N, CA and C of each residue as an Amber inpcrd file, in Angstrom:
protein
   624
-126.7550000  -3.8690000 -17.3280000-127.2810000  -3.2560000 -16.0950000
-128.5690000  -2.4710000 -16.3750000-128.5130000  -1.6240000 -17.3920000
-129.7070000  -0.8600000 -17.7410000-130.7970000  -1.7780000 -18.2970000
-130.3920000  -2.8970000 -18.8690000-131.3600000  -3.8500000 -19.4150000
-132.2660000  -4.3920000 -18.3150000-131.6960000  -4.5930000 -17.1230000
-132.4870000  -5.0980000 -15.9930000-133.5300000  -4.0670000 -15.5720000
-133.1330000  -2.8070000 -15.5090000-134.0780000  -1.7450000 -15.1660000
-135.1410000  -1.6150000 -16.2450000-134.7310000  -1.7050000 -17.4850000
-135.6540000  -1.6520000 -18.6180000-136.7410000  -2.7170000 -18.4740000
-136.3460000  -3.9440000 -18.1020000-137.3070000  -5.0350000 -17.9510000
-138.2550000  -4.7830000 -16.7810000-137.7390000  -4.1860000 -15.6990000
-138.5880000  -3.8800000 -14.5420000-139.6370000  -2.8350000 -14.9080000
-139.2690000  -1.8890000 -15.7690000-140.2270000  -0.8910000 -16.2500000
-141.2830000  -1.5620000 -17.1190000-140.8370000  -2.4430000 -18.0110000
-141.7640000  -3.1170000 -18.9300000-142.8110000  -3.9300000 -18.1710000
-142.3750000  -4.6590000 -17.1410000-143.3300000  -5.4980000 -16.3790000
-144.0920000  -4.6800000 -15.3360000-143.6760000  -3.4180000 -15.1290000
-144.4040000  -2.5510000 -14.2090000-144.1860000  -2.8380000 -12.7450000
-142.9530000  -3.2930000 -12.3940000-142.6340000  -3.5800000 -10.9930000
-142.1130000  -2.3010000 -10.3330000-143.0310000  -1.5460000  -9.7810000
-142.7240000  -0.2190000  -9.2410000-141.6650000  -0.2540000  -8.1410000
-141.8330000  -1.1490000  -7.1650000-140.9140000  -1.2040000  -6.0140000
-139.5010000  -1.6040000  -6.4300000-139.4060000  -2.6510000  -7.2430000
-138.0790000  -3.1230000  -7.6640000-137.3980000  -2.1270000  -8.5960000
-138.1900000  -1.4650000  -9.4380000-137.6210000  -0.4610000 -10.3450000
-137.0280000   0.6970000  -9.5400000-137.7410000   1.1440000  -8.5190000
-137.2560000   2.2260000  -7.6600000-135.9900000   1.8010000  -6.9300000
-136.0290000   0.6030000  -6.3640000-134.8880000   0.0730000  -5.6070000
-133.6520000  -0.0670000  -6.5040000-133.8660000  -0.5720000  -7.7230000
-132.7480000  -0.7810000  -8.6390000-132.1820000   0.5540000  -9.1120000
-133.0570000   1.5250000  -9.3320000-132.6090000   2.8650000  -9.7360000
-131.7300000   3.4760000  -8.6480000-132.1690000   3.3590000  -7.4070000
-131.3880000   3.8820000  -6.2840000-130.0390000   3.1760000  -6.1860000
-130.0440000   1.8750000  -6.4150000-128.8260000   1.0630000  -6.3200000
-127.7830000   1.5080000  -7.3490000-128.1900000   1.6210000  -8.6040000
-127.1920000   1.9560000  -9.6270000-126.7730000   3.4280000  -9.5580000
-127.6520000   4.2700000  -9.0170000-127.2490000   5.6620000  -8.7650000
-126.1590000   5.7040000  -7.7040000-126.3390000   4.9010000  -6.6440000
-125.3650000   4.8780000  -5.5490000-124.0280000   4.2980000  -5.9980000
-124.0500000   3.5360000  -7.0800000-122.8190000   2.9710000  -7.6330000
-122.1170000   3.9550000  -8.5690000-122.7100000   5.1480000  -8.7170000
-122.0630000   6.1950000  -9.4890000-122.4460000   6.2560000 -10.9570000
-123.5000000   5.5460000 -11.3360000-123.9280000   5.5890000 -12.7400000
-124.5610000   6.9410000 -13.0670000-124.3770000   7.3870000 -14.2900000
-124.8800000   8.6720000 -14.7470000-126.4050000   8.6650000 -14.8640000
-127.0440000   9.6810000 -14.2630000-128.5080000   9.7310000 -14.2300000
-129.1060000   9.8120000 -15.6330000-128.4560000  10.5520000 -16.5250000
-128.9460000  10.6840000 -17.8910000-128.9150000   9.3370000 -18.6070000
-127.8520000   8.5690000 -18.3770000-127.7360000   7.2430000 -18.9920000
-128.7770000   6.2720000 -18.4200000-129.0530000   6.3940000 -17.1290000
-130.0790000   5.5510000 -16.4980000-131.4450000   5.8640000 -17.1020000
-131.7150000   7.1640000 -17.2730000-132.9850000   7.5940000 -17.8540000
-133.1610000   7.0070000 -19.2600000-132.1360000   7.1840000 -20.0910000
-132.2390000   6.7460000 -21.4830000-132.1680000   5.2300000 -21.6330000
-131.2140000   4.6210000 -20.9480000-130.9870000   3.1830000 -21.1150000
-131.9800000   2.3050000 -20.3880000-132.5750000   2.8220000 -19.3080000
-133.5270000   2.0320000 -18.5340000-134.9650000   2.4680000 -18.7090000
-135.2500000   3.7220000 -18.3160000-136.6340000   4.1940000 -18.2940000
-137.2010000   4.4350000 -19.6870000-136.5040000   5.2580000 -20.4730000
-137.0090000   5.5750000 -21.8120000-137.0240000   4.3300000 -22.6920000
-135.9580000   3.5340000 -22.5950000-135.8950000   2.2990000 -23.3940000
-137.0410000   1.3580000 -23.0320000-137.3570000   1.2670000 -21.7420000
-138.4610000   0.4180000 -21.3050000-139.7990000   0.9000000 -21.8090000
-140.0280000   2.2100000 -21.7140000-141.3000000   2.7660000 -22.1660000
-141.4230000   2.7360000 -23.6850000-140.3030000   2.7590000 -24.3890000
-140.3460000   2.5920000 -25.8510000-140.9200000   1.2280000 -26.2180000
-140.4730000   0.2020000 -25.4770000-140.9750000  -1.1530000 -25.7110000
-142.4560000  -1.2340000 -25.3540000-142.8180000  -0.6460000 -24.2180000
-144.2160000  -0.6450000 -23.7760000-145.0990000   0.0290000 -24.8230000
-144.6590000   1.1670000 -25.3100000-145.4240000   1.8920000 -26.3170000
-145.6240000   1.0860000 -27.5820000-144.5720000   0.3950000 -28.0150000
-144.6500000  -0.4170000 -29.2210000-145.5860000  -1.6060000 -29.0230000
-145.4900000  -2.2430000 -27.8520000-146.3550000  -3.4040000 -27.5660000
-147.8150000  -2.9790000 -27.4440000-148.0380000  -1.7950000 -26.8820000
-149.3950000  -1.2730000 -26.7810000-149.9670000  -1.0210000 -28.1730000
-149.1370000  -0.4560000 -29.0290000-149.5470000  -0.1730000 -30.4020000
-149.9150000  -1.4450000 -31.1410000-149.1930000  -2.5230000 -30.8470000
-149.4040000  -3.7970000 -31.5340000-150.3670000  -4.7230000 -30.7810000
-151.0400000  -4.1740000 -29.7710000-152.0450000  -4.9110000 -28.9770000
-151.4420000  -6.1000000 -28.2300000-150.1600000  -6.0120000 -27.8910000
-149.5120000  -7.0450000 -27.0850000-149.5700000  -6.6850000 -25.5970000
-149.8810000  -5.3990000 -25.3140000-150.0980000  -4.9360000 -23.9440000
-151.3740000  -4.1110000 -23.9400000-152.0280000  -4.0980000 -22.7820000
-153.2860000  -3.3710000 -22.6670000-153.1620000  -2.2590000 -21.6230000
-154.1400000  -1.3710000 -21.6100000-154.0570000  -0.1590000 -20.8120000
-153.6680000  -0.3800000 -19.3460000-154.2640000  -1.3450000 -18.6200000
-153.8550000  -1.5320000 -17.2180000-152.3630000  -1.8430000 -17.0770000
-151.8190000  -2.6280000 -18.0060000-150.3920000  -2.9590000 -17.9720000
-149.5440000  -1.7340000 -18.2960000-149.9990000  -0.9430000 -19.2540000
-149.2700000   0.2790000 -19.6250000-149.2370000   1.2410000 -18.4400000
-150.3450000   1.3520000 -17.7210000-150.4020000   2.2330000 -16.5510000
-149.4280000   1.7520000 -15.4740000-149.3350000   0.4340000 -15.2840000
-148.3720000  -0.1160000 -14.3220000-146.9400000   0.2480000 -14.7200000
-146.6290000   0.1080000 -16.0040000-145.2860000   0.4350000 -16.4880000
-145.0050000   1.9260000 -16.3210000-145.9750000   2.7420000 -16.6680000
-145.8080000   4.1960000 -16.5590000-145.6360000   4.6220000 -15.1040000
-146.3400000   3.9500000 -14.2000000-146.2040000   4.2510000 -12.7680000
-144.8150000   3.8710000 -12.2640000-144.3100000   2.7230000 -12.7150000
-142.9510000   2.2970000 -12.3460000-141.9320000   3.3050000 -12.8750000
-142.1480000   3.7510000 -14.1020000-141.2540000   4.7390000 -14.6950000
-141.2860000   6.0470000 -13.9040000-142.4860000   6.4940000 -13.5180000
-142.6220000   7.7450000 -12.7870000-141.9430000   7.6730000 -11.4210000
-142.0810000   6.5360000 -10.7470000-141.4520000   6.3520000  -9.4400000
-139.9320000   6.4170000  -9.5560000-139.3970000   5.7790000 -10.5860000
-137.9470000   5.8200000 -10.8140000-137.4930000   7.2210000 -11.2040000
-138.3400000   7.9220000 -11.9570000-138.0210000   9.2970000 -12.3560000
-137.8720000  10.2010000 -11.1390000-138.6980000   9.9820000 -10.1280000
-138.6260000  10.7870000  -8.9070000-137.2700000  10.6120000  -8.2240000
-136.7250000   9.3990000  -8.3190000-135.3990000   9.1260000  -7.7530000
-134.3250000   9.8450000  -8.5730000-134.5080000   9.8450000  -9.8920000
-133.5050000  10.4200000 -10.7960000-133.5100000  11.9420000 -10.8470000
-134.6880000  12.5400000 -10.6820000-134.8560000  13.9790000 -10.9200000
-133.7850000  14.8650000 -10.2740000-133.4820000  14.6750000  -8.9840000
-132.4840000  15.5660000  -8.3660000-131.1040000  15.4520000  -9.0100000
-130.8490000  14.3520000  -9.6870000-129.5310000  14.1060000 -10.2700000
-129.4570000  14.4660000 -11.7460000-130.6170000  14.5740000 -12.4100000
-130.6220000  14.8390000 -13.8470000-130.0550000  16.2150000 -14.1710000
-130.4040000  17.2150000 -13.3830000-129.8930000  18.5570000 -13.6460000
-128.3830000  18.5970000 -13.4570000-127.8890000  17.8360000 -12.4940000
-126.4480000  17.7950000 -12.2360000-125.7060000  17.1340000 -13.3850000
-126.3480000  16.1530000 -14.0010000-125.6680000  15.4240000 -15.0710000
-125.7970000  16.1290000 -16.4180000-126.5840000  17.2160000 -16.4250000
-126.7280000  17.9720000 -17.6690000-127.6190000  17.2880000 -18.6810000
-128.5980000  16.5160000 -18.2090000-129.5110000  15.8250000 -19.1190000
-130.2800000  16.8200000 -19.9700000-130.3260000  16.5920000 -21.2470000
-130.9940000  17.5270000 -22.1540000-132.4880000  17.2470000 -22.2050000
-133.2730000  18.3020000 -22.2410000-134.7200000  18.1530000 -22.2920000
-135.2010000  18.1280000 -23.7260000-136.2480000  17.3640000 -23.9510000
-136.8750000  17.3250000 -25.2700000-137.7070000  18.5820000 -25.5120000
-137.9880000  19.3120000 -24.4490000-138.8420000  20.4830000 -24.5410000
-139.7960000  20.5110000 -23.3640000-140.6570000  21.5040000 -23.3340000
-141.6110000  21.6580000 -22.2280000-143.0380000  21.5720000 -22.7480000
-143.8340000  20.7480000 -22.0740000-145.2480000  20.5820000 -22.4190000
-146.1030000  20.9720000 -21.2220000-147.0250000  21.8870000 -21.4330000
-148.0400000  22.2100000 -20.4230000-149.2950000  21.4490000 -20.8150000
-149.8240000  20.6640000 -19.8840000-150.9490000  19.7850000 -20.2120000
-152.0600000  19.9220000 -19.1790000-153.3060000  19.7710000 -19.6160000
-154.4190000  19.8330000 -18.6880000-155.7240000  19.4070000 -19.3500000
-156.6760000  19.0030000 -18.5250000-158.0230000  18.6940000 -19.0120000
-158.8320000  19.9870000 -18.9970000-159.5110000  20.2500000 -20.0870000
-160.1930000  21.5190000 -20.3150000-161.2450000  21.8110000 -19.2370000
-161.5240000  23.0860000 -19.0200000-162.4920000  23.5140000 -18.0060000
-163.8410000  22.8240000 -18.1940000-164.4090000  22.3330000 -17.0720000
-165.6960000  21.6530000 -17.1070000-165.5880000  20.1440000 -17.2210000
-164.3530000  19.6370000 -17.3980000-164.1290000  18.2010000 -17.5910000
-163.1640000  17.7120000 -16.5170000-163.5160000  16.6090000 -15.8510000
-162.6680000  16.1240000 -14.7460000-162.0490000  14.7520000 -15.0420000
-162.0620000  14.3260000 -16.3020000-161.4440000  13.0520000 -16.6600000
-159.9270000  13.2080000 -16.7180000-159.2070000  12.2250000 -16.1610000
-157.7550000  12.4160000 -16.1340000-156.9050000  11.1680000 -16.3710000
-157.5040000   9.9940000 -16.5490000-156.6900000   8.7850000 -16.7030000
-155.7920000   8.8790000 -17.9340000-156.3860000   9.2130000 -19.0670000
-155.6020000   9.3370000 -20.2940000-154.5660000  10.4390000 -20.1960000
-154.9770000  11.5860000 -19.6470000-154.0550000  12.7130000 -19.4910000
-152.8750000  12.3390000 -18.6040000-153.1590000  11.6650000 -17.5070000
-152.0920000  11.2650000 -16.5820000-151.1060000  10.3140000 -17.2470000
-151.6190000   9.4010000 -18.0410000-150.7630000   8.4490000 -18.7450000
-149.8700000   9.1790000 -19.7450000-150.4610000  10.1030000 -20.4870000
-149.6880000  10.8870000 -21.4530000-148.6130000  11.6970000 -20.7190000
-148.9720000  12.3080000 -19.5880000-148.0070000  13.0950000 -18.8060000
-146.8210000  12.2440000 -18.3820000-147.1050000  11.0560000 -17.8530000
-146.0350000  10.1860000 -17.3780000-145.1320000   9.7320000 -18.5180000
-145.7490000   9.3870000 -19.6440000-144.9540000   8.8910000 -20.7670000
-144.1550000  10.0090000 -21.4310000-144.7080000  11.2160000 -21.4740000
-143.9460000  12.3500000 -21.9970000-142.7350000  12.6320000 -21.1160000
-142.9460000  12.5560000 -19.8120000-141.8480000  12.7870000 -18.8740000
-140.7700000  11.7170000 -19.0460000-141.2180000  10.4860000 -19.2250000
-140.2740000   9.3860000 -19.4400000-139.5100000   9.5270000 -20.7370000
-140.1080000  10.2150000 -21.7170000-139.4530000  10.4150000 -23.0120000
-138.4880000  11.5990000 -22.9870000-138.4040000  12.2920000 -21.8360000
-137.4370000  13.3670000 -21.6930000-138.0000000  14.7720000 -21.7200000
-139.3310000  14.9000000 -21.7700000-139.9490000  16.2220000 -21.7420000
-140.0870000  16.7220000 -20.3010000-140.0250000  18.0330000 -20.1450000
-140.4510000  18.6360000 -18.8880000-141.9520000  18.8050000 -19.0120000
-142.7020000  18.2290000 -18.0850000-144.1610000  18.2640000 -18.1650000
-144.7260000  19.0640000 -16.9950000-145.5440000  20.0460000 -17.3170000
-146.2610000  20.8230000 -16.3040000-147.7260000  20.4160000 -16.4090000
-148.1530000  19.5500000 -15.4940000-149.5150000  19.0170000 -15.5220000
-150.3980000  19.8670000 -14.6090000-151.3630000  20.5660000 -15.2050000
-152.2340000  21.4710000 -14.4550000-153.4660000  20.7810000 -13.8840000
-153.6230000  19.4770000 -14.1830000-154.7450000  18.7340000 -13.6280000
-155.9950000  18.8120000 -14.4920000-157.1570000  18.8080000 -13.8290000
-158.4290000  18.7790000 -14.5480000-159.2140000  20.0700000 -14.3140000
-160.2540000  20.2730000 -15.1490000-161.1310000  21.4350000 -15.0120000
-160.3190000  22.7350000 -15.0030000-159.4350000  22.8600000 -16.0020000
-158.4900000  23.9730000 -16.0240000-158.9640000  25.0910000 -16.9510000
-159.0150000  26.2930000 -16.4310000-159.3890000  27.4530000 -17.2350000
-158.2970000  27.7410000 -18.2570000-158.6860000  28.1740000 -19.4280000
-157.7110000  28.4400000 -20.4960000-156.7360000  29.5500000 -20.0870000
-157.1990000  30.4900000 -19.2980000-156.3160000  31.5660000 -18.8360000
-155.1560000  31.0020000 -18.0010000-155.4560000  29.9840000 -17.1940000
-154.4150000  29.3610000 -16.3690000-153.4240000  28.5990000 -17.2500000
-153.9300000  27.9760000 -18.3050000-153.0720000  27.2540000 -19.2530000
-152.1290000  28.2330000 -19.9420000-152.6620000  29.3690000 -20.3870000
-151.8520000  30.3860000 -21.0520000-150.7860000  30.9360000 -20.0980000
-151.1990000  31.2010000 -18.8710000-150.2730000  31.7360000 -17.8630000
-149.1040000  30.7710000 -17.6240000-149.4290000  29.4850000 -17.4890000
-148.3930000  28.4780000 -17.2390000-147.4770000  28.3270000 -18.4480000
-148.0510000  28.3450000 -19.6450000-147.2550000  28.1890000 -20.8680000
-146.2860000  29.3570000 -21.0410000-146.7480000  30.5560000 -20.7120000
-145.8720000  31.7320000 -20.8090000-144.7710000  31.6780000 -19.7560000
-145.1400000  31.2940000 -18.5480000-144.1740000  31.2220000 -17.4500000
-143.0960000  30.1780000 -17.7210000-143.5000000  29.0390000 -18.2640000
-142.5650000  27.9350000 -18.4930000-141.8990000  27.9910000 -19.8670000
-142.2730000  28.9880000 -20.6660000-141.7640000  29.0830000 -22.0400000
-141.9960000  27.7560000 -22.7750000-143.2260000  27.2840000 -22.7080000
-143.5750000  25.9560000 -23.2370000-143.4540000  25.8900000 -24.7510000
-143.1030000  24.7060000 -25.2250000-143.0590000  24.4350000 -26.6570000
-144.4140000  23.9600000 -27.1600000-145.1060000  23.2030000 -26.2940000
-146.3650000  22.5690000 -26.6830000-147.3660000  22.6600000 -25.5380000
-148.6360000  22.8530000 -25.8810000-149.7330000  22.7460000 -24.9150000
-150.5630000  21.5380000 -25.3050000-150.8700000  20.6950000 -24.3220000
-151.7140000  19.5310000 -24.5520000-153.0500000  19.7110000 -23.8560000
-154.1340000  19.6310000 -24.6130000-155.4770000  19.8000000 -24.0550000
-156.2660000  18.5050000 -24.1920000-156.9160000  18.0920000 -23.1040000
-157.7030000  16.8660000 -23.0970000-159.1750000  17.1940000 -22.8670000
-160.0450000  16.4740000 -23.5820000-161.4910000  16.6250000 -23.3930000
-162.1730000  15.2960000 -23.6760000-163.0650000  14.8740000 -22.7850000
-163.7690000  13.6140000 -22.9750000-165.2820000  13.7590000 -23.0150000
-165.7760000  14.9550000 -22.8480000-167.2240000  15.1800000 -22.8880000
-167.5760000  15.9630000 -24.1500000-168.7200000  15.6570000 -24.7140000
-169.1350000  16.3850000 -25.9280000-169.3020000  17.8820000 -25.6430000
-169.6940000  18.2080000 -24.4190000-169.8660000  19.6210000 -24.0620000
-168.5200000  20.3330000 -23.9730000-167.5280000  19.6800000 -23.3750000
-166.2250000  20.3320000 -23.2290000-165.4320000  20.3110000 -24.5420000
-165.7460000  19.3560000 -25.4140000-165.1150000  19.3480000 -26.7410000
-165.3590000  20.6720000 -27.4630000-166.5600000  21.2010000 -27.2690000
-166.9380000  22.4460000 -27.9470000-166.1200000  23.6410000 -27.4510000
-165.5670000  23.4990000 -26.2400000-164.7680000  24.5920000 -25.6770000
-163.3570000  24.6200000 -26.2490000-162.9720000  23.5670000 -26.9560000
-161.6060000  23.5130000 -27.4800000-161.3230000  24.6120000 -28.5090000
-162.2780000  24.8420000 -29.4050000-162.0310000  25.8130000 -30.4730000
-161.7580000  27.2230000 -29.9410000-162.6390000  27.7850000 -29.0830000
-162.3280000  29.1250000 -28.5540000-161.0820000  29.1360000 -27.6620000
-160.8290000  28.0190000 -26.9800000-159.6460000  27.9400000 -26.1090000
-158.3670000  27.9890000 -26.9410000-158.3330000  27.2020000 -28.0110000
-157.1510000  27.1770000 -28.8770000-156.9600000  28.5300000 -29.5460000
-158.0550000  29.1420000 -29.9450000-157.9880000  30.4650000 -30.5790000
-157.3630000  31.4830000 -29.6200000-157.7830000  31.4350000 -28.3470000
-157.2600000  32.3670000 -27.3510000-155.7750000  32.1200000 -27.0990000
-155.4060000  30.8310000 -27.0180000-153.9960000  30.4670000 -26.8160000
-153.1320000  31.0300000 -27.9330000-153.5800000  30.8270000 -29.1640000
-152.8130000  31.2670000 -30.3420000-152.7000000  32.7950000 -30.4080000
-153.7540000  33.4780000 -29.9400000-153.7250000  34.9440000 -29.9480000
-152.7580000  35.4980000 -28.9010000-152.6440000  34.7790000 -27.7890000
-151.8250000  35.2580000 -26.6720000-150.3590000  34.8510000 -26.7920000
-150.1050000  33.6700000 -27.3710000-148.7240000  33.1530000 -27.4320000
-148.3550000  32.8510000 -28.8790000-147.4930000  33.6550000 -29.4120000
-147.0780000  33.4810000 -30.8020000-146.2190000  32.2220000 -30.9710000
-146.5860000  31.4090000 -31.9580000-145.7790000  30.2410000 -32.3040000
-146.0020000  28.9990000 -31.4690000-146.8380000  29.0790000 -30.4360000
-147.0850000  27.9040000 -29.5940000-147.8350000  26.8320000 -30.3770000
-147.5060000  25.5740000 -30.1060000-148.1830000  24.4510000 -30.7420000
-149.1700000  23.8330000 -29.7520000-150.3410000  23.4700000 -30.2520000
-151.3830000  22.8860000 -29.3970000-151.7700000  21.5140000 -29.9300000
-151.6670000  20.4960000 -29.0580000-152.1190000  19.1530000 -29.4070000
-153.3050000  18.7900000 -28.5360000-154.2160000  17.9880000 -29.0790000
-155.4220000  17.6190000 -28.3400000-155.5810000  16.1070000 -28.3120000
-156.3170000  15.6340000 -27.2930000-156.5930000  14.2130000 -27.1710000
-157.8290000  13.9690000 -26.3380000-158.3320000  12.7470000 -26.4000000
-159.5580000  12.3730000 -25.7010000-160.3370000  11.4080000 -26.5700000
-160.9510000  10.4180000 -25.9640000-161.5680000   9.3290000 -26.7290000
-162.5950000   9.7650000 -27.7740000-163.3980000  10.8220000 -27.5680000
-164.3680000  11.1780000 -28.6100000-163.7790000  12.0200000 -29.7350000
-162.5290000  12.4550000 -29.5980000-161.9270000  13.3460000 -30.5860000
-161.4120000  12.5710000 -31.7960000-161.3180000  13.2590000 -32.9140000
-160.7780000  12.6850000 -34.1500000-159.8300000  13.6970000 -34.7860000
-159.0680000  13.2400000 -35.7600000-158.1790000  14.1410000 -36.4850000
-158.9910000  15.2370000 -37.1910000-160.1090000  14.8340000 -37.7420000
-160.9740000  15.7950000 -38.4430000-161.4420000  16.8960000 -37.4920000
-161.8320000  16.4890000 -36.2800000-162.2860000  17.4610000 -35.2880000
-161.1330000  18.3700000 -34.8710000-159.9540000  17.7700000 -34.6770000
-158.7770000  18.5550000 -34.2830000-158.4490000  19.6120000 -35.3290000
-158.5390000  19.2300000 -36.5880000-158.2960000  20.1810000 -37.6720000
-159.3150000  21.3180000 -37.6450000-160.5530000  20.9470000 -37.3790000
-161.6470000  21.9190000 -37.3850000-161.4880000  22.9660000 -36.2780000
-160.9910000  22.5360000 -35.1120000-160.8890000  23.4770000 -33.9780000
-159.5480000  24.2100000 -33.9480000-158.6900000  23.9440000 -34.9350000
-157.4480000  24.6940000 -35.0420000-156.2580000  24.1340000 -34.2990000
-156.3470000  22.8560000 -33.8720000-155.2110000  22.2330000 -33.1890000
-154.1010000  21.9190000 -34.1840000-152.8740000  21.8750000 -33.6790000
-151.7280000  21.5430000 -34.5320000-151.5310000  20.0380000 -34.6600000
-152.2190000  19.2780000 -33.8100000-152.0950000  17.8330000 -33.8940000
-153.0740000  17.1230000 -32.9790000-153.3400000  15.8630000 -33.2940000
-154.2400000  15.0260000 -32.5060000-153.5580000  13.6850000 -32.2450000
-153.6360000  13.2160000 -31.0080000-153.0640000  11.9140000 -30.6540000
-154.1460000  11.0340000 -30.0370000-154.4460000   9.8930000 -30.6620000
-155.4750000   9.0070000 -30.1320000-155.0210000   8.1500000 -28.9580000
-153.7060000   8.0750000 -28.7090000-153.2030000   7.2970000 -27.5720000
-151.8760000   7.8810000 -27.1030000-151.3890000   7.3550000 -25.9650000
-150.1960000   7.9310000 -25.3380000-148.9450000   7.7700000 -26.1930000
-148.8110000   6.6530000 -26.8840000-147.6410000   6.4330000 -27.7390000
-147.5640000   7.5040000 -28.8120000-148.6770000   7.7190000 -29.4990000
-148.6740000   8.7130000 -30.5650000-148.5970000  10.1400000 -30.0210000
-148.9990000  10.3130000 -28.7650000-148.8600000  11.6290000 -28.1390000
-147.3790000  11.9920000 -27.9850000-146.5580000  11.0100000 -27.6570000
-145.1180000  11.2540000 -27.5190000-144.5200000  11.6400000 -28.8680000
-144.8230000  10.8610000 -29.8800000-144.2940000  11.1440000 -31.2270000
-144.7590000  12.4990000 -31.7300000-146.0290000  12.8190000 -31.4540000
-146.5840000  14.0950000 -31.8880000-145.9050000  15.2530000 -31.1660000
-145.7140000  15.1010000 -29.8480000-145.0670000  16.1610000 -29.0660000
-143.6350000  16.4010000 -29.5590000-142.9360000  15.3190000 -29.8750000
-141.5720000  15.4620000 -30.4080000-141.5980000  16.2350000 -31.7270000
-142.5470000  15.9000000 -32.5750000-142.6600000  16.5660000 -33.8730000
-142.9810000  18.0490000 -33.6910000-143.9610000  18.3560000 -32.8360000
-144.3790000  19.7330000 -32.6410000-143.2820000  20.5670000 -31.9620000
-142.4720000  19.9080000 -31.1230000-141.3910000  20.6190000 -30.4320000
-140.1250000  20.7080000 -31.2910000-140.2010000  20.1320000 -32.4910000
-139.0640000  20.1830000 -33.4000000-137.9400000  19.2500000 -33.0180000
-138.2950000  18.1360000 -32.3320000-137.2880000  17.1770000 -31.8860000
-137.3160000  15.8950000 -32.6990000-138.0580000  15.8780000 -33.7850000
-138.1620000  14.6460000 -34.5910000-138.0780000  14.9700000 -36.0660000
C-alpha cells in the first residue's frame, strides 16, 4: 500500500498522491507510517536518483511538490499519532537576496525527511532569523545566498547568530558557495544540493 504512494511521489503525481494519502488515512492507516513508508521512502529514492544523475531538477521539484501536498493532508494527524521529529530547522535566503528555488526545494525535502521547517522566505534580516530560531528552539539554521554581494553578508550574519544563540548549528547553501567558503565564514556545514542538505541537517541535529 505504501509502495503505491511511494511511486506516486517518485513520479511527481501531485493530485494522485494527495488523493491516495487521503484514501489510506480514511482507512485508518497511521499517519507516521504513511509519512515514513510513502513520502520519506519516495523522496529517498528521488534524492538517490538525483545524486546519480538519473533524475533532474524539474523532476525533483515535481516529486517534492507531490510530497508537500501529501504532507499537508498528513500534518493534522501526525501530532495525534505521536510522530517523532528529526529536529527543527529555521531557513531563509539572506537579506538582499531574493532567490528561492533551491531554498524551497531544500525546505520541502527537509520536511519530507521529518524535520519541522520554519521557512522565513527571502531577503531575511539576520535579526529575524535569530528571533525565529530562539522562538522555535531550533537545532539548525539554514542560510541561502546566490549573489556575490550577499555571500559577503554570511560571515557577519553567522557571527551574530553564534553570539546570540549558544550551540546553534548553521548550514549554508547556494550555487556560488563552496566548502572552502563555508569554512571561511564560520558555517558548520555546506550542502551543494538538496539531498546533501538533508544528510547535513541530520548530522548537525545529532540524528545521524
